[in-house]
N, C-alpha and C positions, 0 to 999 in steps of 0.2 A: 532596616528594622525587621525583626521576625514577624511583627504584626502585619507587615505588608503582604505576607503570604495568604492572609485571610481576607484581604480587601480586593474586591472585584475591580478590575481596571478596564476602562474603555480608552483605547489608544487611537489617536487620529492625527493626521497632518492638517494643519490649519494655515490657510493662505490669505495674505492681505496684499492685494495688488494696488500699489500706490503710484502716483505720478512720477516720483523720483526713485523709489525703491520697492522691491517685492520682498515681503517678509514671509518666510516659511518656518513654521514651528511644529515640532512633534511633541504632542501633549498626551499625558495620561490623566484621565479624570477618574478618581477613585470613588468607591461606593459612598464614602462620607462627604463627597463633593469637594474634596481637596484636589489641588492641581499639582502635577509634577511635570516640569519641563525637561523632556529627555534630550532635546537638541534643537537647534535653530540655525537658520542662515539668512543673511540679508544681502541682497545683490541689487545692482542698479537695474531699473526698469529699461528694457530696450527702447531706443529712440523711436518716437512717432508711432507707438503702438497703443497708447492709451491717453485719453484726454477727458478731463472732468468725469472720470470713472468709467467711460465707455471703452471697451477693448476693441480696437480696430484690427489687430493682428493676433488672433488666438494662437497661431502656430509659434510665434516668437515668445509669447508669454509661457506657453506650454513647454517649450524647449528649456527656458531658464529654470522653471520650477522643477522639471525632471532632473536637471543638472544638480540643483541644490539637494534634492531628495537623495540622489545617488552619492554625491560627495560627502554629505553628512550622515550617510548610512542610516537613513530613516526607514523603519521597518513596519510602521503602522499600516493597516489595510483599509482604513476609513479616511475620508477627507471632507473638509468643509472649506468654504471660501467666503470672503467678505467683499461686497461690492460697495463702491463709494462714488462720490461726485454729485454734480448738480442735477443729474437726470432723475434722482430719487426725490419724489414729492412727499413731504410729510406735512400734515395740517391737523389742527384741532378745530372741531366744529361743535356748535350747540344745536342739537336736532330735537325738535318738538316731539314729545312722547304722544303717540296716537292711541286712544282708548281701544281696547279689544284687539290690538295688534301685538305680536311678539316684538321684543326689542331688536332682534336680528333682522326681522322683516322690515321694520321701520328704517333702520340704518341703511340696509342694502338698497332700498328704493330711494333713499335721499341722497346717496353718494353722487350720482350723476348730476344732480342739481348744483352741487358745491364745487366739484373738481372741474377745472377748465380743460378737460382732455377727452379724447375718444376712449372711453372705458374699455372697449373691445381690444385695444392695442396695449393695455396695461394689465399687470397683475396688481390687484388691489386687495389689501388686508386692512383690518381695522380692529380696534379694541375699545370697548366702552369703559371709560375711566370711572365715571360716577354718574348718578342721577341727582339733579339739583332742582330747586324750585325758584322760579323767577316770575314775579307778577301773577302769582297763583297758578302758574302753569309749570308742569314738570318737563324737564329737558334732559337729554342725554349729552354728556360731555364725551366726545368721541375722538380718538387719535387715529388718523387714517394715513396709510402709507401706499404709494402707488409707484410702480417701477415699469418702464417700457419693456414689453416682452422680448423684443429683439436684443436689448442690452442684457437682460437677465439670461437669455439663451447663451450669450457669449461666455458668461461665467460658468454656466452649466457645461458648455463644451470643454472648458479648461478642466473641470473636475472629471468629466467622462474620459478625457484624453490621458489621464494619469494612470489608468488601469487600477484605480482604487475604487472602493465603494463610496459613491457620492452620498453624503448625509444631508447637507443643507447649503443654501446660499443665503447669507444674512446681510444686514446693513449695519453701518457703524453705530447708529443710535441704539439698535437692539443689543449689539455686542457690548457697548458701554454700559447699558442698563444691567445686563447680566453680570458684568464684571463687578459693578458697584453694589450688587445685591449680596454683599458680604461685609464683614468687619474690616474697617480701614484703620491702620495704625498710624497715628499722627502725633505721638507722644512728644517728640522733639519740638515740633512746630507749636504744639499746645503751650509748651513752656515759653516759647517766644511771644505768643499772643497774650499770655497771662500778664505780661508786663506792659501791655499797650492798651490804649482805649479804643474800643470799636463798638459798633452797633450790635447789641446782643438781641438775637431774634429767637423767639420760641418756635418749636416745631422742628420737623426733620425734612425740610425742603432745601435742596442744594443744587448748585449748578456744576456741570462738568464741561470745561472748555477744552476741546481737542485741537491743538495747534499743529496742523499738518503742513506739508510743503506747498500744497496748492490751495487748500481750503482751511477754514477754521469752523469747527462745528460746535454749536451751542446747544447744550442739553440741560433740561431742568427735570429733576426727579423729586417726587413727593412720596415719602415713606418708601423710598427705593423703587418706585414705579415711574417709568418715563411718562412725562406729561407734556413736554414741548421739545421740539428739535428744529434747528435752523442751520442751514449751510451758508456760510459767508464766503464769497469768492475771493478770498485773500489768504495767502499762506506765507510761510517763512521763505520760500523761494523768491517771492517778490522783493524781499529785502536784499537778497543776493544780487538781483538784477539791477536795483537802484544803485547799490555800492559799486558794482562792476562798471556801470556806465559812467558814474561820476569820476572814478579813479582809473578808468581804462585798464581794468584788470580782468583776468579770466574769472569765470563764475566760481571755480574752486577756491581761488584766492580770496574772492569776496566773501564766500561762506566762512572761510577761516577767520577773517577779520571780524565778521559778525559774531562768531562764537567767542573770539578773544575779548572783544570790547563790550558787546551787548549794549545795555543801557547805562553803562558806567560813564558818568559825566567827565569829560576831559577838563584839564586845567591849563594854565598858561604854558606849561612845559610839554604838553602833549604833542605828539606828532600829527601831521596833517591827516594821515589815514585814520587815526583815532577820532579826530574832530569830524571828518566826513562820515565815518561809519556811525558815530553817535547821532549825528543829525538825521541820517537816512533811517536808522533803526527807530529812534524815538518818534520821528514824524510818522512813520508807518504804524507803530503801535498806538499812537494817539488816535489816528484815523480809524484803525481797526476797533479800538476800544469804544469809540463813539457808536459804531455799528452794534457792538455787543450790548451797550447800554440800551439801545432801541429794542433789542430782543428782550431784555429784562422788563422794560416798560410795557411791551406788547403782551408778554406773558401775564403780568400783573393786572393790566387793564382790560385786555380782550379775552383772556383765557381763564379768567377766574382763578388765577394762580395765587399761591401763598408767598409771603415774603421769604427771600433767600437768606438762610442762616450761615452758609459758608460756600466757598468755591474750591473745586478741585481742578487742577490743570494737568493735562496729559499730552502725549505726543512729542515728537522730536523738537518742535518749536517751543515747548514749555520749559526747556532747559536754558532759554535765553537769560543771560545775566540781568538781574534787576526786574524781570517781568513780574514776579509775584509781589514784590514791594510796590510796583506801580499800580497793579490791580487792587491791592489792598488800600492804597491811598484814594483810588477812584470809588470803590464800592463800600469801603469801610466795614467789611466783614472778613474773617480769616480766609486766607488763600493758601491752599496746600498743593505744592508740586508732588504728584503721586507717581510712583513707579511700581513695577510688579511686586517688589519685595515689601511694599507697604501694605499688601493685602494678606490678611490672615488665611492660612490654608494654601499658600502658594510656595512651592519649593522647586529647586532645580538641581541638576547634576553639578557636583562640585567643580568639575573640570571646565564648565562653560564660562565664557567671558560675560561678566555682569554689566559692563559699561554701556551696552546697547539695549538693555532690557526695557527702557522707557519707550522704545519704538514698537514694542510687542503687545501692548495692552489690548488692542482690538483683535489681533489674531489669536490671543489666548482667550479673550472674552467669548468668541464664537464657539469655543469648545464646550461651553456650559449649556 
């Protein structure tokens, strides 16, 4: 478009280091905050170099990322990276407001009392979400994030080793919140839910469930502002392991069966691999959903949260057959599987493969 000539672009390489795959995306963010995906590459994460988000072998990760950048001919001069895993601590606390003290002073002095960590070894950030009154006392509702400095440094080392200008290290919860701070196109699914009965909830508080290979991340956003985040130590790769053991198959074949059958119920004519796969997948999803339900309850009861009006599901695991229908039956609110192209203001080069775009939401989100 000729108009593009007048739009300032900020180009960058965005990196998402996962347990199973490393996603590298070249993104241009225009002046009007629209996103253009120039190129991307998804490659297997080197064995034994990352666990629960901690990078144990920076050189291996760096070598893989450099290869992707070179082979995909990425030309951006800036870079961002997203860190993940169980080492990231996120909490919501209610902190009493102290008369004649600034809010920042009160929160900073209160954090060591709440977090069970040595604060000197962590990078701690916080955001005051709102001020509320309880029993005639004013309290701050505060969202706190803490990351071990040594793990954070490993991600910084990857950025600095790329010979690109390092812009930021971010966490999945922040990336998700940034990505969902825009219009989401759900027209097709809205037609589906218009013909079904469900609990209609006022307000704009929604959940984003990120189904990864090693973890499932539960996020709650109110008015598009992140209010709760919880990492559950179960992901889609666990299903592959269960199927693999039961059928004595390689993990790659187990993953193929999971994608083929998902939560599709077998019948009397179904093969054994379908019956076994369904049993392992449905059992896993039921257990995982019980943990997600507990997050919903905690958010509503302990975090002064608002009722959830809808659920968005992202990540590679969100593509599991039957998952959105199962979640709808459990929570009785609309459940929307969301990919990059459901977002207004996101476009990509026509020559790019669109089949794997659902894996890129976090890596694109950190570009904003």
